[in-house]
N, C-alpha and C positions, 0 to 999 in steps of 0.2 A: 330513750327508746332503744331496745336491743337491735344490734346489727342484723339486718336481713341478708344472710349469706346467699340465699337462693337468688335474690335480686342482684346482689353485688357480683356474684360469680356465674350468672346465667351464661351457659356455653355460647349462646348466639352472639354475645358481645365481649367474651373473655379470651385472652391469649396468654399462654405461658411463655415467658421469654427465658432462654438460657443465655447466660453471659460467659463467654470464653470457656465453655466446657469442651476444650479441644485437646487433642493428643499432645500438642506442643506447649500447652499452658499448664495443665494439671494431670495429663494422662501419661501414657507409657513413654512419651518423648518429651516430658516436661522440662522446660528451661528453668523452672523454679522448684527444685526438689522439695523444699520445706512445705510449699503449698500442696504439692502432690501427696505428701505424707499426711498432711492435715485432712485433706479430702478423704483419704483412705481410712484414717483413724476415726473420723466422725461418721462414716457410712453415708455421707451426703449424697453420693451418686445413686444409691439405692432408693433414697427418698425422691430424688428428681426423676428417676426412671419410672417409679410408680405413679408419680404425678403426671408425667407425660402420657403414660399409657391410659390413665383415667381421662385425661383431657381429650385424647383422640377418640376414645369410646363415646364420650359425652358429646363430642362435636365442637369442643373448644379448639382454638388454633394453637399450634406449637410453632414457635419462631426461635431459631438459633441465631444469636448475635455473635458473630465471630470477628476475631482480629486477624487480618491477613495483609500480606505485603507483596508487591511485585518483586521479582528477582533483583531488579536494579533499584528498588525502593523509591522509585519516582512517585511523588505525591505524598510520601510519608515523612513526617517531620521528626526531629530529634530534640524538641524544645521542652523536654521533661526528663529527669533522671531515668525513669523506667523506659521511656522511648529510646534513650541513648543506649541503655543496656540491651534492649531487644535488637537494636540495629547491629550489635556486635555478635548476634547469634547465628551468623552464617545464613543457612537456608531455612532456619526455623521460622515457621508460620508463613512461608512463601506460598502463595496461592497455587493450588494444584498438587502440593506435596502432602505426604502423610501427616506431617505435624499440624497442618491447618485443618485437618478433618475433625468433625465432632466425634467425641469418644464413643466407641461402639457400645458401651454399657447403656447408652440412652436409646438404642434401637431406632435410630433415625428412619423415618418413613417417607415415601414419596409425597405424602400430603403435608409434611413439615416444610416450612419456609426457612430459608437461610438468608440473612442480611449481613454481608461482610462490611467491615470498615477498613480503610487503608491508613487512617491517621487518627490520632487522638486517643482518649482514655475511656470514652463512653459511647454507647451505640446509637444515640439519636442524632448527635451533631454530625453533619456532613454525610449522612447516609439516607437511604430511602425508607428507613424504619417507620417514621411517623406516617408518611403517605401510605405505606403498605398496610399498617394497622387500620388507618381510617378507611381505606378502600375495602377492608374486610369487615367494617362495622364495629371495630373494637372500641370499647369504652373502659374496660378494666384490664389491667395487666398484672400477672403474677410473676414477680421477679425472682429468678433463681440463678445460682452460679457463683463465680469468683471474679474478683476478690471482694469480699465484704468491705475491706478497708477503703477501697477506692472505686473500682468499676461498678459494683452493685449499688453503692450509695449514689454515685453519679447518675446511673441509669434511673434510679428511683426519683431523684430530684428533677431530672429532665422530664420524666413522665408526668410528674405532678405539675410542673410548669407548663406542660402542653395540654393539661386538662384531663388527664386520665386518672381514674381511681387506681390505687396501687396496693397490692397485697404482697407481703414478704413472708414466706414460710421459713421460720428460723432454722429448721432442720434441712433446708434445701439450699443453703448458702454457706460459704466458708471463707476464712481469711486467716492470715498469720500476722503476729502471734495470736494464739487462740484466745488469750485473756483480753487482748484489744478487740478482737472480733466480738466477743461477748459484750464488751462495753458499747460497741456500736449498736448491737441488737437491743441493748437495754436503754440507751440514752439518745440515740439518733433516729433509728428506724421508727419508734412509736410516734414521733411527732410529725412524720411525713407519710406514713403508710400503715396499713393494718397488718399486725403480726398474727398469722393464722397457720397452725401446723398443717403439714401435708395431709395427715389422716383426716382432718376436719374438712379440708377442701375435697378430698376424694369422696368422703361420705356425703357431702353436699351434692356432688354430681351424681352419685349413685342413687340418692334419694329423690 
């Protein structure tokens, strides 16, 4: 039976999640230059921005999942190489600083929700994200952002484990190296989520 996109992506029960699309992650203050360059080279932000604009117009939720830290890093662990690296980043991603902000290209609106995390690699564990989505009646999540290698895959697996339907637009995610990100899109994402391009999602909402 063909996939019914109108049912799957009904705005009343769909949210678009952005993963770490922040100035200090892949924006103008990026602590990982290679990732910032990949995002720019692929034009990923343009696709995400278009998707978010369409979501807001259609009435779907937009939720920014951010990584932030207290200035003293209380409550934030260093039990993974990437976490240890970020802990050496000075005031990068400190709550309330420019680096923690969502990149301006996404045109953040007052209706958008922001769910920060102080620890870990993925947005559901140890945050209010699941409760927030359920309280908004969300059953389908559209996963966007970085990095496809770790954070996005983790977000998708957690969402599936919590009972959500998950959609991943291949042109709205990025990771480095590019070849490995392509492998993730080809061999990992299809067994845990639906791969649907942003244009098809936007057209579904417009129709």
